[in-house]
N, C-alpha and C positions, 0 to 999 in steps of 0.2 A: 527513637526518643533521644538518643545521644546527639543526633544532629539538631533536633529541636532545642535541646538544652544548650547546645553550643550557640545556636542563633539567639536564644534568650540571653545568654551570657554576653554576647557581643552587642546586644540591642541597647541603644542609647547609652553605651558605657561612658561616653564623654560627659553625659549629663549627670552622672552619679554624684558628682561633687557640686552640683548646683546647690547653693545653700539651703533653699527651702526643701528641696527633695532629699538632700542628705540628712537634714534634721528629721524628716518624717521617717526615712529608712532606718536611721540609727535607733529611734524610739521603738518603731515597730519590730525590727529585727531583734533588738535586745529583749523586748518583752516576749517575743516568740521563743527565743532561745531559753529564757528563764522559765517559760511555761513547761519546758521539758526538763531543764536542769534541776528544777526544784524537786522532781521525782527522785533525783540522786542526792538530794540534800545540799545543793549548792546553787549558785547563781553568778551572773557577771554584772559588773557595774559599767565598765567601759568596753564597748565591743572591739575597739582598736587594740586595746592593751591586753585584755584578759584572755585572748586566744593566742597570744604571741608564743607562749611556750608549748602550745599544742596539746596540753593536758586536758583542759576543759573542752577543747574542740573534739578530742577523741572520746571524751565522756559523753558529749552531746550526741555524737554519732551512735554510740552504743545504746543510749536511751531511746532514740527515735527509731533505730533499726531493729533493736532487740537482739543484736549479735555482739559477739566479743571481738574486739580489735586486738592486734598484737600488743604485748606488754609495752607500756611507754617507758621511755628513758627518763630517770629522775634527776639527771644532772642539770646544772644551771648554765652550762656553757652553751654558746650559740649553736654548735653542732648538734647538741642534744635536742635543742628546740627545733632545729630544722628537720632532724630525723623524725621527731614526733609529728610535726605538721605534715611531712611527707607520708607518714603512715596513714594519717587522716585523708590526705588527698588520694592516696592509692586506693583506700577503701571506697571513696566516692567514685573514682574511676572504675572500680570493679562492679559498680552498679549500672554501668553502661553510660556514664556521663563523661562527655569530653570537656575537659577543663582547658579553656582557651586563655592563654596569657596570664594564668594564675600560677605563681610559683611559691614554694615554701619560704624562700628568702624574703619575699615581699610581705608575707603574713607575719613572719618573725620581726621584720622591721617596722611593723605597725602601719603599713600602707592602707589607709582608710578605704580608698577606692577598691583595692583588691580584696580586702577583708569583707566589705559589704557585698561585692560580687560573688565571693565564695559562699557566704551565708545564703544569698539569694539562690544560688545553685542548689544548695542543700534543701532549701524550702521547696523549690520546684520539684526536686527528685522525691522527697519523702512526704511532702504534704499535698502536692498538686498533681504530680504525674499519674498517680493511680486512680484519680477521680474519673469515673466513667458514667456518662449519662446518655442514654439513647444513641449508642454507637459513636459518641464523641467523647474525647478524653482530654485530660490535662486542662490547660487554660480554657479551651473551647467547651469542655465538659462542665467546668465550674461555672462559666458564663451562662450556659444553657440551664444549668440547675437553678441559678439565681433568677433567670427569666421565667422558668416554669413556676417557681415558688412565689414570685411577686406579681405574676400576671393578673390575679384578681384585684389588685390594689390600685385605687385611683391615685393619680399623680406620680406613679412609679413606672419608669420605663428604662430598664437596665439594658444598655447597649454596649457598655465598656466597663473598665475598672478604674475610671477616674471621675469625670464630671457627672456620671449617672448617680454618684453617691454623695455629691456635695450637699444636698439638702437634708440628708439623714433619713429620709423616708424609706429608702430601700433597706437600710439596716433594721429599722423598726418593723418593716413588713416581713423580713426574714424571721425575726423573733416571733412576731404575732402569728405567722403561719404555723409554727410548730408549738408555740406556747402562748396561745391567745390570752390566757389569764394574766400574763406579765405586762402586756402593753395595751393601753387604751388608744388604739390607732385612730379612731374617729376624732379624737381631740387634738391630734397633731396638725400643725399648720405648715404649709410649704414655705411660707415666707419667714419662718423662724428656724433656720437650719441649725444654729448652735444648740438650741434647746433639744431639737430632734436628735442631733448627734450625741450629745451628752446623755440623753435619756437612754439611747440604745447602748452606749458604752457602759453605763452604770448597771443597767439590767443584765447585760451579758456577763459582767464581772461578778455581780452578786449572785445571780441565779444559774448561770450557765458555766461558771468557772472558766470564762474566757478573759484573760487579763486585758486591761486597757492598753491598746497598742497605738492609738492615734489620739491626737489632740484636735478637738472640734475647731478651735480657732485657727490651727494650721491648715486644716482642710478648707474652711470657708475663706481664709485669707489667701489661698493659692489659686491662681487662675486655673491650673490643671493639677489636681492632686497626684501624688506619686502612684503610678500604677502598681508597682511592686508592693508597696506598703498596703494598698487597698486589697490586692489579691491575697497577701499573706494573712491579713485579718479576716477576710471573708472565708478563706479556707478553714479557719478555726471554727466558724459557724457550721460549715459543711461537716466537719468531723464531730463537732459537738452533737449534731443531730444525726449521727450515724445510725442510731437505733431507728429513728424515724426514716432515715434513708434506706435502711434495710427493708422496712415495710414498703417504702416507695419502690425499691428495686423489685421486691416481690410483686407489687401491683403492676409495675411496668412489664415484668415477665408475663404475668397473667393476661394483661391487656394485649400484649403482642401475640400471645398464643390464641386468645379469643378472636383478635382481629383476623388472624390467619384462618381460624376456623370459620368465622362468619363469612369471610371472602370466599373460602372454599365452598361453603354451603350455598352461597349466592351463585357461584359458578355451576354447582351441581343442579340447582333449581333451574338456572338458565338452560343447561344442557337438557334436562328432562322436558322443559317446555318446548324448546326448539325441536327436540327429537319427536315429541308428541305431535307438534304441528306438521313436521315434515312427513312423518309416518301417516298422519291423517290425510295429508294431501296425496300421498302415494296411494292410500287405500281408496280415496275417491276417484283418482285418475285412472287406475288400472281397469275398473269395470267399463269406463268410457272407451278406453283403448281396446278392450276385449269385445266391445259391442260390434257384432258382425251383421246387423240387420241391414240388408241392402236397400238402396233407394230406387225409385222407379226410373229416374231419368239421369242422364249424364250431368245435367245442370245441378241436380240435387247432390250427386256424388262429388262433383267438383266443389260444391259448397262445403261438404265434409272435408275434402282435401284442404280447402282454404282454412277451415277451423283447425285442422291439424297443423298447418303452417303457423297459425297464430300461437298454438301451443308450443311449437318448437322455437319460435322467435321471441315470444312475449312471456309465456307462462313458465316454461321450463328453465331458461337461463338463470332467473333469480333462485330457483330451487337448487340448481347445480352449485351456485355460490353458497347457499345455506348449508348444503351437505358438506361442502369443503370447509366452511367456517365451523361447522359442528365438529368435524374431525380435528380441526386445529384447536378449538376450545377444549375438546376432550384431552388431547395430548398436552396442552398447556396446564390443564387442571391436574393431570397425573404427574407432571413435572413438579408443580407446586406442592402436591401432596408428598412426593418423595423428598423434596427439599425440606419440608417441615416435619419429616419423620412420621407422616400419617399413612395409614393403609390406603391401597389403591381404591379408586372410586368404582363401585359396581352399580351401573344404572339399573333402573327397574326392569323387571322381566319383560323381554320383548323390545327393549330400547337400547340394546348394546349397539356399538358401531357395526358389528357384524350383522345384526338384525337389519339395520338401516341399509347396509350394503346389499344384503339379500333382497330386501324390498326394492331397492333401486335396480338391481339386476332383473328382477321380475318385471319392473316397470319398463325397462329398456327392451326386454324380450317382447312384452306386449306392444310396445311402441313400434318395434321393427316389424312384428307380425301385422300390426294395424296398417302401416304404410304399404306393406306388400299387398294386403287385402284391398286397400283403397285402389291401388293401381290395377290390380287384377280385375276388380269390379268395374273400374272405368273401361278397361279393355273389353270386358264382357258386354257392358252397355253399348260401347262403340260398335261391337259386332252385332248386337241386337238391333241397334238403330239401322245399321247397314242392311241386315236381313229384312227388317220391317219395311224399309224403303224399297228394297227389291221386291218384297211381297206386294206392296201397294202398286209399284210400277207394272208388274206382270198381271196383277188382278185387274188393273185399269185397262191394260191392253186387251186382256181377254174379254172383259165386260164390254169394251167398245166393239170388239169383234162379234160378240153374241147379240149385240143390240139389234133388235128387229128380226133375229133369226127364228124365234118361236112363231112370230106372226107369219113370217114367210112360209114356214113349214106347215102351219095350220091353214094356210090359204087354200081354198078349194077351187083354184083357177082351172084345174084340169077338168072340171065338170062341164065347162062350156068350150073346152079346147077341141081343136081338130086333131086328126092323127099326127099331122106334122107338128102341130103345137105340142102334142104329147111327147113326140120324140125329142123335140127341142127341150121340153121341160125335163125329160129323162136325162138328156145330156147335161143340162144345167144341174140337175140333182146329183148326177154322178160326180160332177166337178165339186159340188158342195161336200159330198161325202169324202172326197179326197182331202179337201180343205179341213173338214172336221177331224179326220184321222191325223192330219198334220198337227192340229191343235191339241191332240191328246197329251203330248209331251209337256206342253205349257201347263195344262191342268195338273198333271202329275208333279211338276216343279212347284206349282203353287201349293199343293197339298204337302209336299216335302218341306218347303220353307215354313209353312204353318206348324208342322210337327216339330221342327227344330226350335222355332220360337217358343213352343210349349215346353220343350225339354230345357231350354235356357231360362225358363221362368220369366218370360216377357210380360211386363206389367199390363199390356193391353191385349193379352192373349184372348180374352173373351170376344172382343170385336173382330180380331183376326180370325178366330174360329167361326164366328157367325158368318163372316164374309166368305170364308173358305167353304163352309157348308153350303152356303147359297150358290156358290159357283159350282160345287160338285153336284148339288141337286139339279141345278139348271143344266149341267152337262148331261146328267142322266136323262133329263126330260128331252133335251135335244136329240139324244140317241134314240129315244123311243119315238119321237116325232119324225125323225129321219126315216126310221124303219117303216112307220105307218105311211108316210108319204110315198115311199118307194112302192109299197104294196098297192096303194091307190093308183099311182101312175101306171104301174104294170097292168093292173086290172082294166083301167080305162083304155090303155093302149090296145089290149086284146079286143075290147068292145069296138073300138074305132076301126081296127083292122078288118073286122067282120063287115062293118058298114062300108068300109073302103072297097071291099070286093063287089059290093052291090053297085057302087058308083064307078067301077073300073072302066066300064065302057065310056061313061061320061068323062072320066078322067083322061082316057086316051084321046078323046076328041078335044078336050080342053087342056091338053098337056103343056103347050107353050105358055099358056096363061098361068097354069098352076105352077109350072117350074119357076116362072118369074116371081110369082107370089111367095113360093117357098124360099127362094133365094133371098128375097127381100126380108122375109121374116127371120131367116137364119142370121142374116147380117145384123138385123136389129137385135136379135137375141144374143149374138156373140158380143156385141158392144155392151150389152147389159151385164154379162157375167165377167168381163175383164175387171181385174182388181185395181182400178185406176186410183182410188182413194188411198189404198194402202201403199201403192208405189210412191205416191206424192208424199205420204207421211214419212216413209223411209228416207226420202231425199231431204226432208226437214230434220230428221234425227242425226244425220251425219255431221252437220256443223255443230249441233249441240254436243255430240260426243267429243268432237275435236276440242271444243271449249272446255269440257270437263277434264280432258286429258291435260290440256294446257294449265288449268288451275291446279291439278294434282302435281304437275311438274314444278310449278312455282312453289307449292307447299313443301315438296321434298327438298327443293333448293333452300328454302327458308329454314327447314329443319336441320339440314346439313350445316348451315351457317351457325345455328344455335348450338349444335353439337361441338363444332370447332371452337366457338367462342367460350363455352363452358370448359372444354378440355384445356384450352390455352391458359385460363385462369387457374383451374384445378391443378395443372401440372406445375404451377408456380407455388400455390398455397400449400399443397400436400408436402412437397419436399422441404418447404420452409418450416412447417410444423415439425417434421421429422428431425431436421437439423437442430432446431431449438431444443427438442427433447434430449438429443444427444449432448448438446452443450450444457444443459442443466445437469445432466448426469456427470459430466466432467467437472463442472463447477463444484458440485457437492463433494467430490473427492479431492479436488485440488485447492480447497479453501486456503487463500493466502491473506496476510494482513490481520488486523485486529477483527474481532467479531463485529464491531460497529462498522468497520470498513466493508466487511463481507455483507452485512445487512444492507448497507447503503447501496452496494453494487447490485445485490439481488433485487432491491426495490426499483432501481433504475432499469434493470433487466426486465422486471415485471411491467414497468410502464411502457417499455419498447414493445413488449408483446401486446399489451392492451391497445397501443397505438396502431397495431397492425389489423385491428378488428374491421376497419372499413373494407379491406380486401376480402374478408370473409362475407361481409354484408353484400358486396358486389357479386360474389359467387352465389349467394342465396338468391339474389334477384335473377341471375342467369338460370339457376336451377328451376325457379318458379316458371320462367318462360318455357323451359323444356317440358315441364310437367303439363302446363296449359296446352302445349302443342301435342301432348300425348306421345312424347318420344320416350321409349323405354330402353334403348340401347345406345352405346356410344363407343365406337371402336377406337376413338382418338385418345382415350385416357383410361387408366386403370383405377382412377379415383372416383368413387361415388360421393354424393353429398353426405351420405351417412358416415363414410370413412372420415371425411373432413370434419364433420361435427364432433364425432367421438374423439378424434385426435386433438381438436381444439379444446374440448372440455378436459381431456387428460393433461394437456399442456398447462392450462390455467390452474388445475388442481395440483400438479407437480410443483410449479413455481411457488404456489401458496404454501404447500407443505414444506418446501425447502426453506422458505423464509421463516416459517413457524419453528422449524428445527433450530435455526440460528438464534431466534428470539428465546427459545427455551434454553439454549446453551448459555446465553447471556444471563438468564435467570439463575441457572446453575452456577455459573462462574461467580456472580455477585454474591449468591447465598453461601457458597463454599470457599470463597476467597482464592479461586484458582487464577494464577498469573497467566499472562499471554504466552509466556514461554512454556508453561505447563500444558496449556491448551494445545499449542502446536505440537508438543511432544505426544499428547494424547492422540491427536489427529494422525501423526505419523505412525504411532503404534497401531491405531485402529485400521489404517490403510494396509498395514502389513500383518494384520491379525490372521493367523493361520492355525491349522490343526497341529496338535502336538501331543504331549503326554498327559498324565493324570492331572497336571496343573491346568492344562487347557480345559479338561472336562470339568474341573472345579469352577473355573471362571465361567464356562458356558452355563453351568447350573444356576449361576447368579444372574448373568446378563440375558439369558434366554430361558426363563423358568418354565415357559409353556412348550419348550422343545420344538419351536416352529422352524428352527434352522436359520432364522433371520435375527441379526443383532444390529440394533440402531446405534448410531454414534452417541445419542443421548444416554442410552443404557450403559454404554461403555464408559462415558464420563462419570456417571453415577458410581459405577464400580470402582474406577480409578481413584475417585476422591472420597469414597465413603468413610474410610477409616480416619481421615483427618477432619471430618466434618464436625463442627460444633453446633448441634441442634438441640432444641429443647426436648425434654423427655417427660413422660407422665410423672415420674418421680420428682423431677424438678418442679413441675407445676404443683404437685401435691405439697412439696416443701414450701412453695411460695404461698399457697392458700393457708398453710399452717402458721406462717408468719402473720398474715392478716388476721387470722383467727386467735392470735395470742397464744399459740402453742396448743390450742384445743384440737380435738379430733373432729370437730364440726365447726360450721360457721353459720352466722345468722344473716337474714336478709338485711338487717340494719347495718351490720358490719360490711356487707358487700356494697350497699349503697353509699356508705361513708368512704370506702377505699377505692372504688372503681367508678369510671365514668357511667352516667345513667344508663345508656343503651347496653353497655356490657354487663352492668350489674343486673339489669332486668333479664338479659340473656341467660345469665347463670341461674337466677332465681327460678326462671321458667323451666329450666332443665334439670336442676338438682333435685334428687329424691330426698325425702325426709330421712334424717339420721336415726338409725335404729340401735345405736350402741347403749351400753348400760349408763353412760354419763349424759345421755340425751336430755335436753330441756325443750320446752315448747318452742316450735319454730326452728329447731336445729336442722341444718341442711348437710347432706353428705357430699363433701367436696372430693373425697377420694374416688368414689365410683364415677363421679362426673369427670375427673381428670383422666382416669384410665379410658373412659369412653371417648374422650377427645382424640385419643391415639388409636382408636379402633380395638382396644383390648376388651371392651365389653360394649353392650348396646347403650347408646345415649338416649 
């Protein structure tokens, strides 16, 4: 304030002696001095002369300050006068005012410029400096007060203390605002400034005890009225309406408290809504992730995997941001509650941050289990498809081999055969029996594969079982038919051998011919039983097998390329995320510069992190290719996509929390008036905060009431600045309501609507309980219980 006063004292000092301004100042300052001196039974006539001996100057200071000055010297000599003036100047200086270029000798010599400057300094210090309106003070506070009071009036726009007052309407508006019965404002005309000014001056002198300090003609006739004269006169209105100002101050305090409460309630409602929405989303999503009903085909399971990818890429990231924002909002709300001396916010049951974290942990466990299940299920279906294809191939080969075998075994060709035919048929049958025995392993393999498909819950097990049963039944039938044919052949052979004895003689005689016939028959029969078809089919399968192996080789080469491609990117992204996490940890400890600098730096850092997101998207695309190729291992990297995702989410959450911490520190600093130097000192103390003696334990009980072992810098700031904090209390709010209520123990809805803005008045009316005291009247409201409830001392 001393510097401000010095600036004001130097301000346009050279213009003080401008004739028009000097005239206005002489009249105004003289009237202002007399308004106080008359309380001591005296006055001045000439401001240059009457303060020269210092006596009335000392008296003036005693009246306006309410304090006793040193005893004045009554001598008439110059030295006595100088000593008296110095006593006055010393007293002014003791009030924190720097007197620049004002000396006792100049006052004693009657220097008009210096005398007026000195009086202006006194006016500033004792009439204007202590004016405080909505966190502004002195000249700015007085100007804001004028603007607030005259805002509803047409043709009034107070922007300064000179030309804004020339038409006189502003003076009349000030009076009418406080004493509407004294001014007929609607009858005033902007084009008649002299009438307006004189009306205000006369009413103020007659009814408000404010002496006339200005001349209407001087103001109207001057291009720019003297600012000091106008400020001096206007300050008299401020002090004259101090009673009303007291009520306004009380209303301002209440409005401020209610605004804080309404904002906090809004933040609480937002938290409850966001928490409910997030918990509901978690509640809906977990059953989906816990659903383990398998699909029948790989294609259907891959669609589930694609749906899961959409969840990870599209649906979950916004919820991660919501969860982070919810925690930030919660921390910001708790900071604001602490700064406004309110109790901590306790969310509804089940909606605590810890509840959300627990729900989120359950979600991520279900998510991890779901992805593992999907991949295992795809592996199972892949094996099932392989087994099913193997079953089909072996069954087809077997069915092709058995084709026509029943008809061949049922054929009664032996009934018309000769002995040699029979022997040939027996040899052929023996060869078939050997072939049949060789096919026994294939049938057993087919049955074993069918059994495994059943155990693995193959979706088409019914058809597999039907086909397998048919093969087994057919195999049993072939066995029976083979046995029956052997018996028939052997029986026929015995019969023909008997007949052959009868024809032996004939045979001996026809031996050459018979030998030739038998040889021909054998050759023909041998060609018949050679497996020519099967041998040709084997020759056709070899190149097919080579082609399949080549395709598998190409597939494995492609898979290896995908593994290396993913690993290359993951081995860059993974360490980058880890490095950024470590850097954020260091930044949060080594915070340098102002909080705004730190906030700007952190937000730039956050943007650089967000800008890195395309690298993560590329990795997701590569991971999708790996999953589509059914690759489940990668020896080229230790990073899985799940590791990368979790790390990325933690990185975004950590930088957001760090930014929120600085924002809350700014809120705390501004609310508690902590300087940059103090903040740096707090940071240094916090970084070196360590265990100690009982004092340490006392501090810990304040900064860590839940005994979690974790102390945040925000809690540490609150502790360090708590005792110097000037915050509203329930008692102060009760006192303010009492002012508005005219010192009554209750207040009425009418009084609330008259003194407070509409929304805040209705806020109070809706929440205040009826007053139950012995002095109650109809409609009386209990402002005391309401005030204590605002600060959590009772239920609102």
